[in-house]
C-alpha positions in Angstrom: 116.1 107.3 85.4 118.8 105.0 84.0 120.1 101.6 85.1 123.8 102.3 85.0 124.1 101.6 88.8 123.1 98.0 88.2 125.9 97.1 85.8 127.9 94.3 87.4 125.7 94.3 90.5 124.7 90.9 91.9 120.9 90.9 92.1 118.6 88.1 93.3 115.0 88.2 92.2 112.3 85.9 93.5 109.4 85.2 91.2 111.5 86.0 88.2 109.6 83.6 85.9 106.4 85.6 86.2 105.1 88.5 84.2 106.5 91.3 86.2 109.7 89.3 87.0 110.3 88.7 83.3 110.2 92.5 82.5 112.5 93.2 85.4 115.0 90.5 84.3 114.9 91.8 80.7 115.7 95.4 81.8 118.5 94.3 84.2 120.1 92.0 81.7 120.1 94.8 79.2 121.8 97.0 81.8 124.6 94.4 82.4 123.6 93.2 85.8 124.6 89.9 87.2 121.0 88.5 87.7 120.0 85.4 89.6 116.3 84.3 89.7 114.7 82.0 92.2 111.2 80.8 91.4 109.0 77.9 90.4 108.7 77.1 86.7 106.9 79.8 84.6 103.3 79.9 86.0 101.6 80.2 82.6 101.6 78.6 79.2 102.5 80.4 77.1 105.1 82.1 79.3 106.8 85.4 78.7 109.9 84.2 80.5 110.3 81.2 78.2 109.3 83.2 75.1 112.3 85.6 75.8 114.7 82.8 76.4 115.8 84.5 79.7 117.0 81.3 81.4 120.0 81.2 79.1 120.8 84.9 79.8 120.9 84.7 83.6 121.3 82.3 86.5 117.8 80.9 86.7 117.2 78.6 89.7 114.0 76.6 89.9 112.9 76.5 93.6 110.0 77.0 95.9 110.2 80.0 98.4 108.6 77.7 101.0 111.8 75.6 100.9 114.1 77.5 103.3 117.1 75.1 103.0 117.2 75.4 99.2 116.8 79.2 99.4 119.6 79.4 101.9 121.9 77.3 99.7 121.2 79.6 96.8 121.9 82.8 98.8 125.1 81.2 100.1 126.3 80.4 96.6 125.3 83.7 94.9 126.0 86.2 97.7 123.7 88.8 96.3 124.1 92.5 97.0 120.4 93.4 96.2 117.3 91.2 96.7 113.9 91.9 95.2 111.2 89.6 96.5 108.3 89.2 94.0 107.4 85.5 94.3 103.8 85.1 95.3 100.4 83.5 94.7 99.1 86.7 93.1 95.5 86.0 92.0 92.6 87.0 94.3 90.2 84.4 93.0 92.8 81.6 93.3 93.3 82.6 96.9 89.6 81.7 97.6 90.1 78.3 95.9 93.3 77.5 97.8 93.8 79.8 100.8 96.3 77.5 102.6 98.7 77.5 99.6 98.3 81.3 99.3 99.2 81.9 102.9 102.1 79.4 102.8 103.6 81.1 99.8 102.9 84.7 100.6 103.5 84.7 104.4 106.0 81.8 105.1 107.6 82.6 101.8 108.3 86.1 103.0 109.6 84.7 106.4 112.0 82.5 104.4 113.2 85.4 102.2 113.7 87.6 105.3 115.6 84.8 107.0 117.8 84.2 104.0 118.6 87.9 103.8 119.3 87.9 107.6 121.9 85.1 107.2 123.6 86.7 104.1 125.8 89.7 105.0 126.5 90.5 101.4 122.9 91.8 101.0 122.9 95.6 101.2 119.4 96.3 99.9 116.2 94.3 100.2 112.8 95.3 98.6 109.7 93.2 99.4 107.0 93.8 96.7 103.4 93.5 98.0 100.3 95.1 96.6 97.9 98.0 96.8 95.4 95.5 98.3 97.2 95.3 101.7 95.1 98.2 103.1 91.8 97.8 105.0 89.5 98.8 102.1 86.9 101.4 103.3 85.7 102.0 99.7 86.5 105.7 100.1 87.2 108.1 97.3 90.8 109.1 98.2 94.0 107.2 97.9 95.4 105.1 100.7 98.6 106.3 102.3 101.5 104.2 103.7 100.4 104.8 107.3 96.9 103.4 106.8 95.7 100.2 108.5 96.9 97.0 106.9 94.1 94.4 106.7 93.3 93.0 103.3 89.9 91.3 103.0 90.4 88.2 100.8 93.1 85.6 101.4 95.5 87.0 98.8 95.2 90.6 100.0 95.4 89.5 103.7 98.4 87.3 103.1 100.2 90.3 101.6 99.2 92.4 104.6 100.9 89.7 106.7 103.9 89.8 104.4 104.3 93.5 105.2 104.1 92.8 109.0 106.6 90.0 108.7 109.1 92.3 106.9 108.5 95.0 109.5 109.1 92.6 112.4 112.4 91.3 110.8 113.5 94.9 110.2 112.9 95.8 113.9 114.1 92.6 115.4 117.1 91.6 113.3 118.1 94.2 110.6 119.8 96.6 113.0 123.4 97.9 112.6 124.2 96.8 116.2 123.1 93.2 115.5 125.0 93.0 112.2 128.2 94.6 113.6 128.2 92.0 116.3 127.6 89.1 113.9 129.3 90.1 110.7 131.3 93.3 111.3 129.2 95.3 108.9 126.0 97.4 108.8 122.6 95.8 108.3 120.9 95.9 104.9 118.4 98.6 104.0 114.8 97.2 103.8 111.7 98.6 102.1 108.3 97.4 101.0 106.6 98.6 97.8 102.9 98.4 97.3 102.0 98.6 93.6 98.7 99.2 91.8 97.1 97.0 89.2 99.9 96.1 86.8 99.2 95.7 83.1 101.4 95.3 80.0 102.4 93.1 77.1 103.2 89.4 77.9 100.8 88.8 80.8 99.1 85.4 80.3 97.7 84.9 83.8 94.2 83.8 84.4 91.5 86.1 85.9 93.3 89.3 84.8 91.5 91.7 82.6 94.1 92.4 79.9 95.1 88.8 79.3 91.3 88.0 79.2 91.0 90.6 76.5 93.8 89.2 74.4 92.6 85.6 74.7 89.1 86.7 73.7 90.1 88.6 70.6 92.6 86.0 69.4 89.8 83.4 69.6 87.3 85.7 67.9 85.1 85.9 71.0 83.5 88.7 73.0 85.4 90.0 76.0 83.5 89.1 79.1 83.8 91.7 81.9 82.5 90.5 85.3 82.6 93.8 87.1 82.9 96.8 84.8 82.3 99.4 87.6 85.2 98.5 89.9 87.8 101.2 90.0 91.5 100.3 90.0 94.9 102.1 89.8 96.1 100.7 86.5 99.7 101.2 85.5 102.2 99.8 82.9 104.4 97.0 84.3 107.5 99.2 83.8 106.2 101.8 86.3 106.6 99.6 89.4 109.6 97.6 88.0 111.6 100.8 87.6 110.3 102.2 90.9 111.4 99.1 92.8 114.9 99.4 91.2 114.9 103.1 92.0 114.2 102.4 95.7 116.7 99.5 95.8 119.4 101.7 94.4 118.6 104.7 96.6 118.6 102.7 99.9 121.8 100.8 98.8 123.5 104.2 98.7 121.7 105.7 101.7 119.7 103.7 104.3 117.6 106.7 105.2 115.5 106.0 102.1 114.4 102.6 103.5 110.7 102.7 104.1 107.3 101.6 102.7 106.2 103.2 99.4 103.0 103.1 97.3 103.6 102.8 93.5 100.6 103.8 91.4 99.3 106.1 88.7 98.0 109.6 89.0 94.4 109.9 90.1 93.4 110.6 86.5 94.5 107.1 85.6 92.3 105.3 88.1 89.8 103.9 85.7 86.8 101.5 86.0 87.3 98.1 84.4 84.7 98.9 81.8 86.4 102.1 80.8 89.8 100.2 80.5 88.3 97.4 78.4 86.6 100.0 76.1 90.0 101.7 75.7 91.5 98.4 74.8 88.8 97.8 72.2 89.4 101.3 70.7 93.1 100.9 70.5 93.0 97.3 69.3 90.4 98.0 66.5 92.5 101.0 65.4 95.5 98.8 65.1 93.5 96.2 63.1 92.2 98.9 60.7 95.7 100.4 60.4 97.3 97.2 59.1 96.7 94.1 61.3 93.7 93.2 59.3 94.2 89.4 59.8 93.3 89.9 63.5 89.8 89.9 64.9 88.1 93.1 66.1 87.4 93.5 69.8 84.0 93.9 71.5 83.1 93.5 75.1 80.0 92.5 77.2 79.0 93.0 80.8 78.4 89.6 82.4 78.6 89.9 86.2 79.1 86.3 87.5 78.4 86.9 91.2 82.0 85.8 92.1 83.7 86.2 95.5 84.2 89.6 97.1 86.6 92.0 95.5 87.0 95.7 96.3 84.9 98.1 94.2 87.0 101.2 94.7 90.7 101.3 95.2 93.4 103.8 94.6 96.8 104.8 96.1 98.2 108.1 97.4 101.8 108.1 95.9 102.8 111.5 97.3 105.5 109.9 99.5 107.3 108.4 96.5 106.9 111.6 94.6 108.2 113.9 97.3 111.1 111.6 98.4 112.5 110.8 94.9 110.9 113.4 92.6 109.2 110.4 90.9 106.2 110.6 88.6 104.5 108.0 86.4 105.9 108.0 82.9 103.0 106.6 80.8 99.3 107.4 81.4 96.7 104.7 80.7 96.2 105.7 77.1 99.9 105.4 76.3 100.1 102.2 78.4 97.3 100.6 76.3 99.0 101.6 73.1 102.1 99.7 74.3 100.0 96.7 75.2 98.4 96.6 71.8 101.8 97.1 70.1 103.2 94.1 72.0 100.1 91.9 71.6 99.8 92.5 67.8 103.5 91.7 67.5 103.0 88.4 69.4 99.9 87.4 67.4 101.5 88.2 64.1 104.8 86.5 64.7 107.0 89.6 65.3 109.9 89.2 67.7 108.5 90.4 71.0 111.9 90.6 72.6 112.8 93.4 70.2 109.5 95.1 71.0 110.3 94.9 74.7 113.8 96.3 74.2 112.2 99.2 72.3 109.6 99.9 75.0 112.2 99.8 77.8 114.3 102.3 76.0 111.3 104.5 75.3 110.3 104.4 79.0 113.8 105.2 80.3 114.1 108.1 77.8 
C-alpha cells in the first residue's frame, strides 16, 4: 500500500487528537493530504498529538461531536471529500462510570456525523470506525464475522453497536443515489464501517490500557499490575487499522461497490492473552535496557485481579472478508509490534525525537 491517492485530498477526521487519530494525521500529512481534524482537546497528558505539534501542520478544530451546529459549520467551511469518524469515549471501564456521556458521544455523536455527511455533497467516502466489541460475545473460540449479531455487553461496547446501527439506517434511508441526485445532482457517498481489534503502539497514554500501564509502571520503577492476565484479545499495531481505514476509504471513493462493513484484526496466531502480551513487553523492554538503555528500569509484572466490572474473556475477529476483498494481510505480527512499541517508548523516555521515530516506522510499515 502507498498513500499517493491522498495527496491534495480534503480529509476530515474526527477524534484526531487521540492516539489513533494522531498516527493517522501524521501519515496523511506526510502524504501531502489536506487534513482537517474535529475533536475535543487531546484526551491525555502527555498527549501524542501535542508532542508531535500536529496542530500547526493541519487545520485542527476543537469541537464536540455532540454539537451538531458547530459540526455542520465546519463541514460547510471545509467541504471534505473523505470523512473518517474516530471520535469516541473509548474506554470500557470509563463507560461504567459515566454511561450517559458514553452513549451521548458514541451514539448521538455518530448521528451528528452522519447528518453532517448527509448535508455535505462534497463527501464521496465516509468510514465510521467502531470496535471488535460490537458483537454479542458468546466466548467462543472462533472469530466473529461481519454478519454476526451486534449487541455489545458493557455501555462502551453497546454504544458502538448502536453506532453501527445508526450508520446502517442512514445508509439505507438517506445515502442513496436517487436521493442525492434529487437534492444535489450527484451520487451519494460510499459508506463503510470498520471494526478494529485491540490497538497498541507507541504514544498511547490512555488510562486502563495495558501497554500505557506497562510504560507508566516501568518509568516509575514499579511492578506492572495485570488485572486479568487470561483474557484473550486480537492485538495489533496502530498502523494496521489506520492503513486499513485509508485503504477502504480510497477503494470505495473509486468504486462504491466496496462500501460495506469490515473487521480489521490480526491473524489468529496473534490473538494473545494479556499475560502473554505483558511478558513479551517485559522481554523486549529488558533486552533494550541491556542493549544500551541502561538508565531505564527493568520490567516485571504481577497478577492482581481487582474484581472489576465485566469484560469479555475471549474475543477475536474473522478478517477473511477484508483479506478476500482487498488482498489485505496484517504487516506486523505481535512480536514485531512490541519491538516497535519499545523502540518508540525508549526514545520518548530518553529524549529522542519521537516524530522522527514515527516517520521511520510509517515508512517501514508501508514498505
